[in-house]
C-alpha positions in Angstrom: -34.5 20.5 24.8 -37.2 22.3 24.3 -36.6 26.3 23.3 -39.5 28.1 24.9 -39.0 28.3 28.3 -42.0 26.6 30.9 -42.1 28.6 34.7 -43.4 25.2 35.9 -45.0 22.6 33.9 -47.9 20.6 36.7 -48.9 17.0 36.0 -51.1 16.8 39.3 -51.8 13.5 40.9 -54.6 11.4 41.1 -57.4 11.6 42.9 -58.5 9.0 46.0 -59.8 5.5 46.1 -63.4 5.2 45.0 -66.0 3.5 47.4 -69.4 4.1 44.8 -70.8 2.5 42.1 -73.0 5.0 41.0 -72.2 7.4 37.8 -68.9 9.8 39.4 -67.8 13.2 38.9 -64.7 13.7 37.6 -63.5 16.6 37.1 -59.4 16.5 35.0 -59.2 19.8 37.6 -55.8 18.4 39.9 -56.0 15.6 37.8 -52.8 14.3 35.5 -53.2 17.4 32.1 -50.1 19.7 32.3 -50.3 22.9 32.6 -48.6 24.6 31.0 -47.5 29.0 32.5 -44.8 29.9 30.2 -44.4 32.9 28.7 -45.1 33.3 25.1 -41.4 33.5 23.5 -41.4 36.2 19.9 -40.8 34.8 16.6 -39.2 36.2 13.7 -40.7 38.5 11.5 -42.8 36.8 9.2 -42.8 33.9 12.1 -46.1 34.0 12.8 -49.8 32.6 11.7 -52.7 34.5 11.7 -54.3 33.0 9.3 -55.0 29.9 6.8 -53.6 32.2 4.0 -50.2 32.4 6.4 -49.6 28.8 7.0 -47.8 27.5 3.3 -45.1 30.2 3.5 -44.6 30.5 7.6 -44.4 26.6 8.3 -41.7 26.4 5.1 -39.6 29.9 6.1 -39.6 29.3 9.7 -38.3 27.5 12.7 -39.6 29.3 16.1 -43.5 29.6 14.6 -46.5 31.0 16.6 -49.8 30.2 16.0 -52.8 32.9 16.7 -56.2 32.9 16.8 -58.5 32.2 13.6 -61.2 29.7 11.7 -60.3 27.4 8.7 -62.5 27.1 6.6 -63.9 23.7 5.0 -62.2 24.3 1.6 -58.9 25.1 3.8 -58.7 21.4 5.4 -57.1 19.2 6.5 -55.2 22.5 7.9 -51.4 21.0 6.6 -48.5 21.6 8.9 -45.3 19.6 7.5 -43.1 21.2 9.9 -38.9 21.6 9.2 -37.0 19.3 11.9 -36.0 20.9 15.0 -38.9 23.3 14.2 -40.7 24.9 17.8 -44.4 25.8 17.3 -46.6 26.8 19.6 -50.6 27.7 19.5 -51.4 30.7 21.0 -55.2 31.7 20.1 -58.3 29.7 19.7 -58.7 27.9 16.5 -62.2 27.3 15.1 -62.4 24.8 12.1 -65.8 25.1 9.9 -68.6 22.1 9.3 -67.1 20.0 6.4 -68.7 16.6 6.6 -65.5 14.5 4.4 -63.9 11.5 5.7 -60.2 12.9 6.6 -58.6 14.7 9.1 -59.0 18.4 9.8 -55.8 19.1 10.9 -52.0 17.6 10.4 -48.8 18.3 12.5 -46.0 16.5 11.2 -41.8 16.4 11.3 -38.9 15.7 13.1 -37.0 16.4 16.4 -39.9 18.8 16.5 -41.7 20.9 19.4 -44.8 21.6 19.4 -46.9 22.9 22.3 -50.1 24.7 23.5 -50.2 27.7 25.6 -52.9 28.1 28.6 -54.6 30.4 25.8 -55.1 28.1 23.0 -57.4 26.2 22.0 -58.3 23.6 18.9 -62.0 23.8 18.3 -63.8 21.0 16.0 -67.4 21.6 16.7 -68.3 18.9 16.6 -71.8 19.4 18.1 -72.0 20.4 14.3 -71.9 16.5 13.5 -72.4 14.4 16.5 -76.0 12.4 15.5 -75.3 9.1 17.9 -74.2 7.4 15.9 -70.5 8.0 14.8 -69.1 6.7 11.5 -72.1 5.3 11.1 -74.0 8.3 10.5 -73.4 11.0 8.3 -69.2 11.2 7.5 -66.9 13.4 10.2 -63.5 14.5 9.9 -60.6 13.0 12.4 -59.3 16.0 14.5 -56.0 15.5 14.2 -52.9 13.5 12.6 -50.1 13.5 14.4 -46.8 12.1 12.9 -43.3 12.2 14.7 -39.4 11.0 14.6 -36.3 11.4 15.7 -38.0 12.5 19.5 -41.1 14.6 18.2 -42.7 15.9 21.9 -46.4 17.3 21.9 -47.1 19.4 24.8 -50.7 20.6 26.8 -53.2 21.0 23.9 -56.7 21.8 24.0 -58.8 19.4 21.8 -62.2 20.1 22.0 -65.3 18.5 20.4 -64.1 16.2 18.4 -66.3 15.4 15.4 -65.4 11.6 15.4 -62.2 10.1 16.6 -59.9 12.6 18.5 -56.1 12.7 17.8 -54.6 9.9 15.5 -50.8 8.9 15.7 -49.2 7.3 13.0 -46.3 6.4 11.3 -44.2 7.7 14.7 -40.7 6.6 15.9 -39.1 8.2 19.5 -42.2 10.6 20.1 -43.5 12.1 23.1 -46.9 13.3 23.5 -48.5 14.7 27.2 -50.3 17.2 29.1 -53.6 17.1 26.6 -56.7 18.0 27.0 -59.4 16.0 25.2 -62.4 17.5 25.5 -65.6 16.3 24.4 -67.7 16.6 27.6 -70.9 18.1 25.5 -71.1 14.8 23.6 -72.2 12.8 26.3 -75.4 10.7 27.1 -77.3 13.0 29.3 -75.8 16.8 28.1 -76.4 15.9 24.6 -79.5 16.1 23.2 -81.3 12.9 22.6 -79.7 11.3 19.7 -77.3 14.8 18.8 -74.2 12.2 20.9 -70.5 12.0 20.0 -69.6 8.9 19.3 -66.8 6.7 17.7 -65.1 10.3 19.6 -61.2 7.9 20.4 -59.0 9.8 22.5 -56.1 8.2 21.0 -55.5 6.1 18.2 -52.3 4.4 17.8 -51.0 2.7 14.7 -47.6 2.3 13.0 -45.8 3.5 15.6 -42.9 2.8 17.5 -40.9 4.3 20.6 -44.4 6.6 21.9 -44.1 7.8 25.2 -47.8 9.0 26.4 -47.8 10.8 29.8 -50.0 12.6 31.7 -53.1 13.1 29.3 -56.8 13.7 30.2 -60.2 12.4 28.4 -63.1 13.1 27.6 -65.1 10.8 24.9 -67.6 8.6 24.1 -65.2 6.2 23.0 -61.7 4.1 23.8 -59.2 6.5 25.8 -56.8 4.9 23.7 -57.2 2.5 21.3 -53.5 0.8 19.8 -53.7 -1.0 16.6 -50.2 -1.7 16.0 -46.4 -1.2 16.3 -44.7 -1.6 19.8 -42.5 -0.1 22.9 -44.5 2.4 24.0 -45.7 3.8 27.2 -48.6 5.3 28.3 -48.9 6.3 32.2 -51.0 8.6 34.7 -53.4 8.4 31.6 -57.5 9.8 33.5 -60.4 9.4 31.0 -64.0 10.2 31.5 -66.8 8.0 30.0 -65.0 5.8 27.4 -64.6 2.6 26.7 -61.3 2.3 28.6 -57.8 1.1 27.2 -58.0 -1.4 24.2 -55.9 -2.7 22.2 -57.2 -4.1 18.6 -55.8 -6.1 16.3 -55.5 -7.9 13.6 -58.1 -6.1 11.3 -55.8 -6.5 8.3 -55.7 -9.4 5.7 -52.7 -8.4 3.3 -50.1 -6.6 6.0 -50.0 -9.3 8.9 -47.2 -6.0 9.8 -50.2 -4.7 10.5 -51.5 -7.2 13.1 -48.7 -7.1 15.4 -48.6 -5.5 18.8 -45.5 -5.8 21.1 -44.2 -4.7 24.4 -46.8 -2.3 25.6 -47.5 -0.8 29.3 -50.3 0.5 30.7 -49.2 2.5 34.1 -50.5 4.8 37.0 -53.9 5.7 35.3 -57.2 6.1 35.8 -60.6 5.4 33.9 -64.2 6.9 35.4 -67.8 5.4 34.2 -68.2 4.5 30.9 -68.4 1.2 29.4 -65.5 -0.6 29.5 -61.4 -1.2 31.8 -58.8 -3.2 30.5 -60.0 -4.9 26.5 -57.4 -6.9 24.3 -59.1 -7.6 20.9 -58.0 -9.7 18.2 -60.0 -10.1 14.6 -61.1 -13.7 13.8 -61.4 -12.9 10.4 -58.7 -10.7 9.3 -54.4 -12.1 9.2 -51.9 -13.1 11.2 -49.9 -11.2 13.7 -49.4 -11.5 17.4 -50.0 -9.5 20.6 -47.5 -10.3 23.5 -45.1 -8.8 25.9 -48.4 -6.6 27.7 -48.2 -4.9 31.1 -51.5 -2.8 33.1 -49.3 -1.4 36.6 -51.6 0.0 38.8 -54.7 1.5 37.2 -57.8 2.2 39.4 -61.3 1.7 36.6 -65.0 3.1 38.3 -68.3 2.5 37.3 -67.2 0.8 33.4 -70.8 -1.1 33.2 -69.9 -3.7 31.0 -66.5 -5.4 31.3 -63.1 -5.1 34.2 -61.2 -6.5 31.9 -61.7 -8.3 28.8 -59.6 -10.7 26.6 -61.1 -11.7 23.5 -60.5 -13.3 19.9 -63.6 -13.5 18.2 -64.3 -10.4 17.3 -65.7 -9.7 13.3 -64.1 -7.0 11.8 -66.7 -7.4 9.0 -69.6 -7.2 11.0 -68.5 -4.9 13.9 -69.2 -7.4 16.2 -68.5 -10.2 19.0 -69.2 -14.1 17.3 -68.0 -16.0 20.2 -66.0 -18.2 18.0 -62.7 -17.2 18.4 -59.7 -18.0 16.7 -56.0 -18.3 16.6 -54.7 -15.8 13.6 -53.7 -13.5 16.5 -51.8 -15.6 19.6 -51.6 -13.7 22.7 -48.9 -14.0 25.0 -47.2 -13.1 28.0 -49.9 -10.6 29.0 -50.0 -9.6 32.5 -52.1 -7.6 35.1 -50.8 -6.2 38.3 -52.5 -3.5 40.6 -55.4 -3.2 39.0 -58.6 -2.2 40.7 -61.5 -1.5 40.2 -65.8 -0.8 40.8 -68.1 -2.3 37.7 -71.3 -0.4 37.6 -73.6 -2.4 35.1 -76.9 -5.0 35.5 -74.7 -7.9 33.7 -71.1 -5.9 35.0 -68.7 -8.9 33.8 -65.1 -8.1 36.2 -62.9 -11.1 33.9 -64.0 -12.0 30.5 -61.2 -14.4 28.2 -62.4 -15.8 24.6 -59.6 -17.5 23.6 -59.1 -20.5 21.1 -57.9 -23.3 22.3 -53.9 -23.0 22.8 -54.3 -19.3 21.3 -53.7 -17.6 24.8 -50.6 -17.7 27.0 -49.2 -16.7 30.5 -51.9 -14.2 30.8 -51.2 -13.3 35.0 -53.7 -11.0 37.9 -51.9 -10.5 40.2 -53.0 -7.9 43.6 -56.3 -7.4 40.8 -59.6 -6.7 43.1 -62.4 -6.0 41.0 -65.8 -5.6 42.7 -70.0 -5.0 42.1 -69.8 -6.8 39.0 -73.5 -8.5 38.7 -72.3 -11.5 36.0 -69.2 -14.5 36.9 -66.5 -14.0 34.9 -66.6 -16.4 32.0 -63.4 -17.5 30.4 -62.8 -19.5 27.0 -59.9 -21.5 25.9 -57.8 -20.0 28.4 -58.4 -20.6 32.3 -57.0 -18.3 35.1 -55.5 -19.6 38.6 -58.5 -18.2 41.5 -61.1 -16.2 39.0 -62.5 -19.1 36.2 
C-alpha cells in the first residue's frame, strides 16, 4: 500500500475504432496515461533532494523522500538512487540531464518494496534532442535514460520521461514489480518533426530482461523503435499500453551464445492495447546465430493497431544478431510454441505491407493460433514458411 494519498487516479479508456489507413493523429490525452492528482506529502527534515549533492545522504538516511528540480551534470551520471527497503520517493520538480555521450544510464532507481511516483508537476528530461542523429546506436554514443530494478511488490507510478537519447526505460533483474501510468514522450524526435538527420532512433519505450512477475499497465509511449521489447523473463502482463510511431510489441530473444537462460521467454500476455503508426504490430523474433532457448505461452488479447507500414503480425526465426538483419534462413535453436492471437484487429499502411508473415524452421514452431483476427489494408500477400495457419497461409 502506498504511503502517499492519491485523490484521483484516472486511467482513461481507449479512443474509437479506426477507418483510414493514412497517418493518424494521436494524443495521449484521454488514453491510458494515469494522471496523478495527489498532494505531495511533507517529509522529515533532511529528506528532500534539491541537487545531486543531496542524493547519497538522503537515500542512505530516509525512507520518505521528495525530489525537487535540479540539473544533473555529466560528471554525476548515472544518477543512482539505491533506495532503502520500503522507501516512498516522489518526484515533484523537473530534473534535467546535461549531455553526456556515453553508453550507460542517465539514472538508476532500485530497491525492494519501494514506491516511486511522479507528481503532476514533475518531469525527467533527458535532452535527447542534443544527441539524436537519425541512426541511434549506429552513431555517436548515447545513454539509456532510466534503469529500474524492483523486487517484493515494488511500484513505479506516473513518471513523465521526456526526450530519451536512445532507449528510454530498461527494466532489468526485477521480480514482482508494477510499472504504471508512465508517459514516455519522444515526439520531438519523430520523422517529419525533428530536423532531417536529427531524428530519434532506437528509442525503445520499455526494454525488459531477467525479470519475472511484471505488470506493465496504463502507459503511453511516443517513440521511434519498439514500444516494448522483452528479451527474456517470465510471467508478465502488459495491459492498456498505447504507443505511437513505434516498432510495436516485440519479443526478441536468442541473442546469447553462452547463457541459455537469457534466451527463454515464457507466459507473456499483451492485452487491451493500441498501436498507432510506426512499422510493426506484433513481432516475435529469435536469432539464428545465438544459443538454445524457447519462446512459449504468449497471448495477445484485444489488440488494435492502425498504420504499421511493414508487418501486422510477424513470427521469425531467421534474424542474425551479428548482422542485425533478417536472413531468410530460419533455425530451430529457439522453438516457438503456444502463441495465441485473440481479438486482434488492425489496418495496414505501406506499399509492401503484409498482414501475416511467418518464417520458422521446420518443426520449430507449434500451436500458433489466430482467432477473431481481422487485418485490412495490406498490399502484400501473407507468407508463411515452416508453419501454416489455417485460413491465412
